[in-house]
C-alpha positions in Angstrom: 184.3 67.8 43.0 186.7 66.2 40.8 186.6 67.6 37.1 184.9 65.4 34.9 186.8 63.7 32.0 186.2 65.2 28.3 184.2 62.6 25.9 187.6 62.2 24.2 189.5 61.2 27.4 186.5 58.7 28.0 187.0 57.1 24.7 190.7 57.0 25.1 190.7 55.1 28.2 187.9 52.6 26.9 190.2 51.9 24.0 193.4 51.8 26.0 191.7 49.3 28.8 189.2 46.9 27.4 189.3 44.9 30.5 188.3 47.8 33.0 185.4 49.4 31.5 182.8 48.8 34.1 181.4 52.2 35.2 183.2 51.8 38.7 186.5 51.2 36.8 186.2 54.5 34.9 185.3 56.4 37.9 188.2 55.0 40.0 190.6 55.9 37.0 189.4 59.5 36.9 189.0 59.7 40.6 185.1 60.5 40.4 182.9 60.0 43.4 179.7 61.2 45.0 177.3 63.2 42.9 179.9 63.5 40.0 179.3 59.6 39.3 175.7 60.5 38.3 177.1 62.9 35.6 179.3 60.3 34.4 176.8 57.9 34.3 174.8 60.6 32.2 177.9 60.9 29.8 178.2 57.4 29.2 174.5 56.8 28.4 174.8 59.6 26.1 177.7 58.2 24.2 176.0 54.8 24.1 172.6 56.3 22.8 174.7 58.2 19.8 176.3 54.8 19.1 179.8 55.9 20.1 179.9 53.2 22.7 177.7 50.3 23.3 177.0 48.7 26.7 177.6 45.2 27.2 176.1 44.0 30.4 177.8 46.4 33.2 180.7 47.3 30.9 181.0 49.8 28.0 183.0 49.3 24.8 183.3 50.6 21.2 180.7 49.2 19.2 182.1 46.8 16.6 185.6 46.3 18.6 187.6 43.7 16.2 189.2 40.4 17.8 193.0 40.4 18.2 193.0 37.8 15.1 190.8 39.0 12.3 190.9 37.9 8.5 191.0 41.3 6.5 191.4 42.4 3.1 194.0 44.7 1.6 192.6 47.9 0.0 196.0 49.1 -1.1 198.5 51.8 -0.4 197.8 55.5 -0.4 199.6 58.3 -2.0 202.0 58.5 0.9 202.7 54.4 0.5 201.1 53.3 3.6 199.1 50.2 3.3 195.6 49.9 4.3 193.1 47.0 5.0 189.5 46.5 5.9 187.2 44.0 7.4 185.6 41.5 5.4 182.3 42.0 6.8 180.9 45.1 9.0 177.6 44.7 10.5 177.8 47.6 12.9 176.0 50.8 12.0 178.7 53.5 10.7 181.8 53.4 9.1 184.1 50.3 9.6 187.4 51.1 11.5 190.7 51.9 9.3 193.4 49.4 9.7 197.0 50.5 9.1 199.1 47.5 8.0 202.6 47.4 9.5 204.9 45.0 7.3 208.2 43.3 7.9 211.0 42.6 5.6 210.0 38.5 6.0 206.2 39.3 5.1 204.9 38.1 2.1 204.2 40.8 -0.4 200.4 41.8 -0.6 198.5 43.9 -2.6 194.9 45.1 -3.3 192.3 42.7 -2.9 194.4 40.1 -1.2 193.1 38.5 2.2 195.6 38.1 5.4 195.2 36.5 8.5 196.4 39.5 10.9 197.1 40.3 14.4 195.2 43.4 15.0 196.2 46.2 17.9 194.1 48.7 18.8 195.4 52.1 18.9 194.2 55.8 20.1 194.9 59.4 19.0 195.6 58.2 15.2 193.5 58.6 12.3 193.2 54.4 12.2 191.9 52.7 14.7 194.0 49.5 14.5 197.5 48.5 13.5 197.7 45.1 11.5 200.7 42.6 11.3 200.4 39.8 8.8 200.3 36.2 10.1 199.7 34.5 6.9 198.7 35.5 3.2 195.2 33.9 2.4 194.8 34.7 -1.0 192.6 37.3 -3.0 189.2 38.4 -2.2 186.3 38.0 -4.4 185.9 40.9 -6.7 182.6 42.1 -7.4 181.4 43.2 -11.0 178.5 44.1 -12.7 177.4 43.0 -16.0 174.6 41.6 -18.3 174.0 37.7 -18.1 173.5 35.8 -21.3 172.3 32.1 -20.8 174.3 29.3 -22.5 174.2 25.6 -22.6 176.6 25.0 -19.6 175.4 28.4 -17.3 176.2 31.5 -19.4 178.4 34.5 -19.6 178.7 37.9 -18.2 178.9 40.6 -20.5 180.8 44.1 -19.3 179.0 47.2 -19.0 181.9 49.3 -18.4 183.3 51.6 -21.3 186.7 50.3 -22.5 186.2 46.9 -20.8 186.3 43.9 -23.3 186.7 41.0 -21.1 183.6 38.6 -20.2 183.4 36.1 -17.3 182.2 32.4 -17.7 179.4 31.5 -15.0 178.6 27.8 -14.4 175.1 26.2 -14.4 175.3 26.2 -10.4 176.5 29.6 -10.0 173.6 31.6 -12.1 171.2 32.1 -9.2 168.7 31.4 -11.6 169.4 34.5 -13.5 167.4 35.1 -16.8 169.2 35.9 -20.2 169.7 39.4 -20.5 169.2 40.5 -16.8 171.5 43.0 -15.1 173.5 41.1 -12.3 175.9 41.5 -9.8 178.5 38.8 -9.6 181.9 37.7 -7.7 184.9 36.7 -9.4 185.8 33.1 -8.5 189.4 32.0 -7.8 192.6 32.6 -10.5 192.0 32.8 -14.2 192.5 29.9 -16.0 195.1 29.5 -18.8 192.5 28.5 -21.2 189.0 30.0 -21.2 187.3 32.9 -19.8 187.5 34.0 -15.9 184.9 32.6 -13.9 182.3 34.2 -11.8 179.2 33.6 -9.4 176.2 35.6 -9.7 175.2 36.8 -6.2 172.7 39.2 -7.0 170.1 39.8 -10.0 169.1 43.5 -10.5 166.4 43.1 -13.1 166.1 44.4 -17.0 169.0 46.6 -17.8 166.5 48.2 -20.4 163.6 49.1 -17.7 163.1 52.5 -16.8 165.5 53.6 -14.1 168.1 51.2 -15.0 170.5 53.3 -16.1 170.8 55.2 -13.0 170.5 51.8 -11.0 173.6 50.8 -12.6 175.7 53.7 -11.7 174.2 53.6 -8.1 175.5 49.9 -7.8 178.7 50.5 -9.9 179.6 53.4 -7.5 178.5 52.1 -4.1 176.1 55.1 -3.6 174.2 54.2 -0.5 170.1 54.4 -1.6 168.6 52.8 1.3 167.9 54.6 4.6 168.5 52.6 8.1 165.4 52.0 9.9 166.1 54.1 12.7 166.9 57.3 10.5 163.8 56.8 8.6 162.0 56.7 12.1 163.7 59.6 13.4 162.8 61.6 10.3 159.3 60.1 10.3 158.7 61.5 13.7 160.2 65.0 13.2 157.8 68.1 14.2 157.8 71.4 12.7 160.0 73.9 14.8 158.2 76.2 17.1 159.2 80.0 17.2 160.6 79.8 20.8 163.6 81.8 20.9 164.0 82.2 17.3 163.8 85.5 15.5 160.3 86.1 13.7 160.9 86.7 10.4 157.5 85.8 8.7 156.8 89.4 8.1 159.5 89.3 5.4 158.7 88.9 1.5 161.1 86.1 1.2 160.8 84.0 -2.0 162.1 80.7 -3.4 163.6 80.6 -6.9 164.4 77.1 -8.0 164.3 74.9 -11.2 160.7 74.0 -12.4 160.9 70.5 -10.9 162.4 71.2 -8.0 161.4 68.9 -4.9 163.7 70.6 -2.3 163.9 74.3 -1.7 166.7 75.1 0.8 167.1 78.8 0.0 165.1 81.8 0.2 166.0 85.5 -0.8 164.9 89.0 -0.4 166.2 92.7 -1.5 165.5 95.8 0.0 166.6 99.3 -0.8 168.9 100.4 2.4 167.3 103.4 3.7 170.4 104.3 5.8 171.7 107.6 4.3 175.2 106.8 4.6 174.8 104.2 2.1 173.0 105.8 -1.2 172.1 103.3 -3.8 172.6 100.2 -1.3 170.7 97.4 -0.6 170.0 95.1 2.5 169.9 91.5 1.2 168.3 88.5 3.1 169.1 85.0 2.3 167.2 82.2 4.4 168.4 78.8 4.4 166.5 75.7 5.9 167.7 74.9 9.5 168.4 71.3 8.8 170.6 71.3 12.0 167.5 71.5 14.1 166.3 68.1 12.7 169.7 66.3 12.3 171.6 66.6 15.4 175.2 65.4 16.1 175.7 61.7 16.5 172.2 60.8 15.6 171.1 58.0 13.1 169.9 60.7 10.6 173.6 62.4 11.1 175.6 59.3 10.5 173.6 58.2 7.5 174.0 62.0 6.1 177.7 61.9 6.6 178.0 58.7 5.0 176.3 59.9 1.8 178.0 63.1 2.0 175.6 64.9 -0.7 172.7 64.2 -2.5 173.0 62.5 -5.9 171.3 63.6 -9.1 170.2 61.5 -11.9 167.9 62.5 -14.9 165.1 60.0 -13.7 165.7 60.0 -9.7 167.6 61.6 -6.9 169.5 59.9 -4.4 168.9 62.2 -1.3 171.2 62.9 1.5 168.1 63.0 4.0 164.9 61.1 4.1 162.0 62.8 2.0 160.1 63.6 5.2 162.9 66.0 5.9 164.3 66.9 2.3 161.1 67.2 0.7 158.8 68.6 3.7 160.0 69.9 6.9 163.4 71.2 5.6 162.0 72.6 2.3 160.9 75.9 2.4 157.6 75.4 0.6 155.1 78.7 0.2 153.0 79.9 3.0 154.1 77.4 5.8 156.3 78.3 8.6 159.8 77.0 8.3 162.9 77.1 10.6 165.7 78.6 9.0 169.3 80.2 9.4 169.2 83.4 7.8 171.6 86.1 7.2 171.1 90.0 6.3 173.8 91.7 4.4 174.0 95.1 3.7 175.9 96.1 0.0 176.5 99.4 -1.3 175.7 100.5 -4.9 178.8 98.7 -6.1 178.1 95.4 -4.9 180.6 95.2 -2.1 179.4 93.8 1.1 179.7 96.5 4.1 178.1 94.6 6.9 176.3 91.2 7.8 174.3 89.8 10.7 173.3 86.0 11.2 170.1 84.8 12.9 168.4 81.7 13.9 164.8 82.3 12.7 161.1 81.2 11.4 160.4 82.4 8.2 157.2 81.9 5.7 158.1 81.9 2.1 155.6 84.1 0.1 155.9 82.3 -3.0 157.7 79.4 -4.8 158.8 80.7 -8.1 160.9 79.0 -11.0 163.7 80.7 -13.0 161.5 80.7 -16.2 158.5 82.2 -14.2 161.0 85.0 -12.6 162.7 85.8 -16.0 159.4 85.8 -18.0 158.2 88.3 -15.3 161.3 90.8 -15.7 161.0 90.5 -19.5 157.3 92.0 -19.2 155.2 88.9 -19.4 154.3 88.3 -15.6 151.8 85.3 -14.8 149.1 85.5 -12.1 151.8 84.3 -9.6 154.5 86.8 -10.3 152.7 89.9 -11.2 151.7 91.0 -7.5 155.4 90.4 -6.8 156.9 92.2 -9.6 157.3 95.9 -8.3 157.9 94.9 -4.5 160.1 91.9 -4.7 161.2 90.7 -8.2 162.5 94.1 -9.4 164.5 94.9 -6.2 166.2 91.6 -6.7 167.3 92.2 -10.1 168.4 95.9 -9.0 170.5 94.5 -6.3 171.8 91.9 -8.7 173.2 94.5 -10.9 175.2 95.9 -8.1 176.4 92.5 -7.5 177.5 92.2 -11.2 179.4 95.3 -10.8 181.3 93.8 -7.8 181.9 90.4 -9.8 183.4 92.1 -12.7 185.7 94.0 -10.6 186.7 90.6 -8.9 187.2 88.8 -12.0 186.1 85.2 -11.1 186.9 82.6 -13.9 184.0 83.1 -16.6 183.9 79.5 -18.2 181.1 79.2 -20.8 180.2 75.6 -20.6 176.7 74.9 -21.6 174.9 72.1 -19.2 173.0 69.4 -21.1 169.3 68.6 -20.0 168.0 65.1 -20.8 164.3 64.6 -20.6 162.8 61.6 -20.1 159.2 59.9 -20.7 157.5 58.3 -17.8 158.6 55.1 -19.3 162.4 56.0 -18.8 162.8 56.6 -22.5 164.9 59.8 -23.5 162.9 62.2 -25.2 165.6 64.9 -26.3 168.7 66.2 -25.3 169.3 69.9 -25.1 171.5 72.3 -23.5 170.1 74.1 -20.6 169.2 77.9 -21.1 170.6 80.0 -18.6 168.6 83.4 -17.5 169.6 86.1 -15.5 167.4 84.5 -12.6 169.9 81.6 -12.4 172.9 84.2 -12.0 171.1 86.3 -9.5 170.5 83.2 -7.3 174.1 82.0 -7.8 175.4 85.7 -6.7 173.2 85.8 -3.6 174.3 82.5 -2.8 178.0 83.2 -3.3 177.8 86.3 -0.9 176.1 84.3 1.9 178.8 81.6 1.6 181.5 84.5 1.9 179.6 85.9 4.7 179.4 82.5 6.6 183.3 82.0 6.3 183.8 85.4 7.5 181.6 85.2 10.3 183.0 82.0 11.5 186.6 83.1 11.4 185.9 86.2 13.2 184.3 84.2 15.8 187.3 81.8 15.8 184.9 78.8 15.3 185.8 75.7 13.3 184.5 75.2 9.8 185.0 73.7 6.9 186.0 75.8 3.8 185.5 75.2 0.4 188.9 75.0 -1.1 189.9 75.4 -4.8 193.8 76.0 -4.9 195.2 77.5 -7.9 196.5 75.3 -10.7 199.8 73.7 -11.0 202.4 75.4 -13.3 202.5 72.4 -15.6 199.0 72.4 -16.3 199.0 76.3 -16.9 202.0 75.4 -19.6 200.1 73.0 -21.4 197.0 75.6 -21.2 199.6 78.1 -22.7 200.9 75.7 -25.6 196.9 74.9 -26.6 196.4 78.6 -26.6 199.6 79.5 -28.8 198.6 76.8 -31.3 195.1 78.3 -31.4 196.5 81.7 -32.3 195.7 83.0 -28.7 198.3 84.5 -26.0 198.2 83.7 -22.1 200.3 85.9 -20.1 203.6 84.6 -18.7 206.1 85.3 -16.2 203.6 86.8 -13.4 201.4 85.5 -10.8 198.4 83.8 -12.4 195.1 85.6 -11.5 191.5 84.3 -12.8 191.8 87.8 -14.9 194.7 86.4 -17.2 192.3 83.2 -17.9 189.5 85.3 -18.5 191.4 87.5 -21.1 192.4 84.2 -23.1 188.6 83.1 -22.9 187.7 86.5 -24.4 190.1 86.1 -27.1 188.6 83.0 -28.1 184.8 84.2 -27.8 183.1 83.8 -31.1 185.9 81.9 -32.8 185.8 78.1 -33.8 188.1 77.7 -30.6 185.5 79.0 -28.0 184.7 75.7 -26.8 188.2 74.1 -27.3 189.6 76.9 -24.7 186.9 76.5 -22.2 187.4 73.0 -22.3 191.3 73.2 -22.1 191.0 75.9 -19.3 188.6 73.8 -17.1 191.1 70.9 -17.4 193.8 73.1 -16.2 191.9 73.7 -13.1 192.7 71.7 -9.8 189.5 70.0 -8.2 187.8 71.8 -5.4 187.5 70.2 -2.1 186.4 70.7 1.5 189.1 71.3 4.3 189.3 72.9 7.7 192.1 75.3 6.5 191.2 78.1 4.7 193.4 78.3 1.3 191.0 80.3 -0.6 188.9 79.7 -3.8 190.9 80.4 -6.7 188.0 80.0 -9.5 185.7 82.4 -7.7 188.8 85.0 -6.9 187.8 84.8 -3.0 190.0 84.3 0.0 187.2 83.3 2.5 184.7 80.9 1.1 182.5 78.2 2.8 179.3 76.5 1.7 176.5 77.8 3.9 173.4 77.5 1.6 172.5 73.6 0.8 172.5 71.6 4.0 169.6 69.4 2.6 172.0 68.2 -0.1 175.7 68.9 1.4 176.8 67.7 4.7 179.5 70.4 4.7 176.6 73.3 4.6 175.3 71.3 7.8 178.6 71.6 9.6 178.8 75.3 8.7 175.5 75.6 10.2 176.4 73.7 13.5 179.3 75.9 14.0 177.3 79.1 13.6 174.7 77.7 16.2 177.8 77.0 18.6 179.4 80.2 18.0 176.3 82.1 18.5 174.7 80.2 21.7 171.9 79.3 19.4 171.1 75.9 21.2 172.6 72.4 22.0 172.7 71.2 18.6 175.6 72.9 17.3 179.0 71.5 16.5 179.6 68.7 19.0 183.6 68.1 20.3 183.6 65.0 18.1 182.6 67.3 15.1 185.4 69.3 16.0 188.1 66.5 16.4 187.0 64.5 13.2 186.9 67.8 10.9 190.0 67.1 8.8 188.3 63.3 8.4 185.1 64.4 7.8 186.3 67.0 5.0 188.1 64.0 3.1 185.2 61.7 3.2 182.8 64.4 1.8 185.1 65.3 -0.8 185.3 61.6 -1.7 181.7 61.4 -1.7 181.3 64.3 -4.0 183.8 62.7 -6.4 181.8 59.7 -6.2 178.5 61.2 -7.1 180.1 63.2 -9.9 181.3 60.0 -11.5 178.0 58.4 -11.2 176.2 61.3 -12.8 178.6 61.6 -15.5 178.4 57.9 -16.4 174.5 58.0 -16.6 174.4 60.7 -18.6 176.9 58.9 -21.1 174.6 55.9 -20.9 171.5 58.0 -21.7 173.0 59.6 -24.6 174.2 56.2 -25.9 170.6 55.0 -25.7 169.2 58.2 -27.4 171.8 57.7 -30.3 171.5 54.1 -30.6 168.7 54.5 -33.3 171.0 56.7 -35.5 173.9 54.4 -36.1 175.3 55.3 -39.4 174.2 58.8 -39.3 176.8 61.8 -39.5 177.7 64.1 -37.4 179.6 67.2 -36.9 181.8 67.8 -33.7 185.2 69.0 -32.3 188.2 66.6 -31.2 188.1 67.2 -27.5 191.1 64.7 -26.8 194.2 63.0 -28.5 195.7 59.5 -27.0 197.8 57.0 -28.9 194.9 54.7 -29.5 192.6 57.2 -31.0 190.8 60.5 -30.8 188.0 61.7 -28.5 185.2 63.6 -30.2 182.3 66.0 -28.7 179.5 66.2 -30.7 177.8 69.5 -31.4 174.3 68.4 -31.3 174.1 66.5 -28.1 177.5 67.2 -26.5 178.0 63.4 -26.4 181.6 62.2 -26.4 182.6 59.3 -28.7 185.9 57.6 -29.6 187.6 57.4 -32.9 189.8 54.4 -32.6 193.1 54.8 -34.1 192.2 52.3 -37.0 189.8 54.7 -38.2 191.8 57.6 -38.3 193.2 57.9 -42.0 195.1 55.0 -43.7 198.5 55.4 -42.7 200.4 55.2 -39.2 200.3 58.0 -36.9 202.7 59.1 -34.4 201.6 60.2 -31.0 202.9 63.2 -29.2 202.1 63.3 -25.5 203.4 66.9 -25.0 201.4 68.5 -27.6 198.7 65.7 -27.6 198.7 65.5 -31.3 198.6 62.6 -33.9 201.0 63.0 -37.2 200.7 61.0 -40.1 204.1 59.5 -41.1 203.5 59.4 -45.0 201.3 62.9 -45.2 202.3 64.6 -42.4 198.8 65.2 -41.6 198.8 66.7 -38.0 195.6 66.1 -35.8 195.1 68.0 -32.5 192.8 69.2 -29.8 190.0 71.5 -31.2 189.8 70.4 -34.8 186.4 70.6 -36.5 185.4 67.2 -37.8 182.7 65.3 -39.5 182.1 61.7 -38.4 180.1 58.4 -38.8 178.5 56.7 -35.8 179.7 53.1 -35.9 178.4 51.7 -32.7 176.6 53.1 -29.8 176.4 51.0 -26.6 173.6 51.9 -24.1 174.6 49.6 -21.4 178.2 51.1 -21.3 177.8 54.3 -22.6 180.3 54.1 -25.3 180.2 55.6 -28.8 182.2 54.3 -31.6 183.0 57.0 -34.4 184.7 56.9 -38.0 186.5 59.9 -38.9 185.2 61.2 -42.4 187.1 64.7 -42.5 188.9 67.4 -40.7 188.2 71.0 -41.1 185.9 70.4 -44.2 188.7 68.4 -45.9 188.8 64.7 -46.8 191.6 62.7 -45.0 194.7 62.5 -47.4 195.6 58.8 -48.3 199.1 57.5 -47.1 201.1 54.8 -48.6 199.3 52.4 -46.3 196.2 52.9 -48.2 198.2 51.8 -51.4 199.4 48.5 -49.6 202.9 49.7 -48.7 204.2 49.3 -45.2 207.1 49.6 -43.3 208.4 46.6 -41.1 205.6 45.5 -38.7 203.6 48.1 -39.8 206.0 50.8 -39.2 206.4 53.9 -41.3 209.4 53.9 -43.7 212.2 55.6 -42.2 212.9 57.7 -45.3 209.3 59.4 -44.9 209.5 59.6 -41.2 210.3 63.4 -40.1 213.1 64.3 -37.7 212.5 66.3 -34.8 212.3 69.8 -35.8 212.2 69.3 -39.7 209.3 71.0 -41.5 207.0 68.6 -43.7 207.6 68.8 -47.5 205.7 71.4 -49.2 204.3 68.7 -51.5 202.5 67.2 -48.6 199.3 68.5 -47.2 199.2 69.3 -43.7 196.0 70.0 -41.8 196.3 72.0 -38.4 194.5 73.1 -35.6 195.4 76.8 -35.7 193.5 79.5 -36.1 
């Protein structure tokens, strides 16, 4: 029998031969005859069912094939200079095809937002699906904006919601979509800006009262394009799912596994257990179990649930809501390890020695039953001698062994020296109506750290296991910081009176030594923030480049498949490598691994930005009743246009515009990130303790405007500008401007941010 083509071979043929895609054409092309045609029919049906192909009459084609002549939108060049475009409308489920533009010498110049009529040629074996060539430039696409509508006599205006955005947009009476005054709206920009007057816009969606509960997160969801509505088919699949049977799974229901989560957790995707190792060759050692929800059983490759999960990439968390990666029927029920119910799981049993070093591991696909759903606070209270009715029966048999194992893991962590940043996390408490009740820094217990160490160890085990089995996976990569970033960190450290080793291979131990020097000083927060900013951003990738921050050479995300697509890929890889079922890593998963890594890395950053913006808006709303009040804080950033200050009480960040910094002209030094007064020699840098007055708080944009009152408990000195004497065009007098390397005159008072 002629060997059947692979899925990729089939897709390549169909893409290259759009006119010969009937089943008989495909069979003829690959020399498939007799009974093998039945298997070919099955393969084509699977591809159609997965949405990879769609059947048109008796022919197969890729869904959403684009016509050869198409109006498309330029989305801009990437870092490599390649120009990309997208279709204007995409109604087929899944991601739209990528279009690489090839421009000639005589083609018109195009940029982001331009529309062009293009000739499209389908390609295969590339990261993009089409190559486009410009026929004619048509103009710019309609840009979407979010804002607050203000009704006027001739229609109205849209006010911006973005921090730092000052422009407004005019809306004619016939383009208001009957929006009410003060409503949050989405609009399209219309045409080119007129020489006089405001740019024009047309309202396309009314999003309701911006002051209503949940409007703050709604703004972020729309602004950052976070998918928050599940397709009907994905909801249908989730709703029809049934609990997994024991079948060939290992029965783990006899283990005293427990979950430990935040008190308000809805999904519980990890359970833990620690037992003393009875092997006499491992005195003082432990057997650790980490069991994770088996999401792969319910979210299979190519399904509607899989496509939507990949599109979202991760769950996004706001103070008032969660935009989950999976529908609630899975994330809040079948994939959540609730107490006293059977749940499918992927589990790893690890042996550690008395010093917390992992010496063995074993993965399994099982069925478990959590003995208790606990919170961090409950567990810590029990360990501290105040158990309640739920934790008392578990104290000796479950909780104390967990803490004993954690003590060993702490010793291993101390020897490894991962980066030990101390950056308290804020917690915003809302009323049922959505009003901010309080803002506080979250308290971290040993219970939090215990779970973190167990999860880190399980993630390491997964990466090591899959590499040993030579199975593809996605690593969590954190590359070491760039040399220029470390040089900037070193300069800040020296300016603060500390030292950072130079002339050797940078290790996290060196950075920890720096943070230890700053511990307990006025510069502790500054050095932690500056160290964080010097780090590269972690991402997902198919190549193992290590995790600098954790000081680990093998690391992958395995422990949260309910809320991270990367973990689902790792689970599928384990399933395929161990032969645990037909729902493991698919051929398409493997072929698209690099593309998936980039996509979910981007969606992670999108969620982080949305969460950060939402926090800023809630903080601004909370502080809006305290305009005029004075606050203490530290300078967290210096720019030519002003100072960024982080307030001690809430951790909120506000801007002191340059006009509010003293009464003189200031020179900005981008290298040292300082402002220096031309008249007084006043030097202002990152880390200085300040007192500020809140001038403005804008809940819609999240912006805070501050007035600088004092630095390091000293009032600001007055320069010549305060006495009405200025140089030409507001510049400082040359006679009073210090030359490079010249020290300020002794008569001038200089306030520095040094220790």
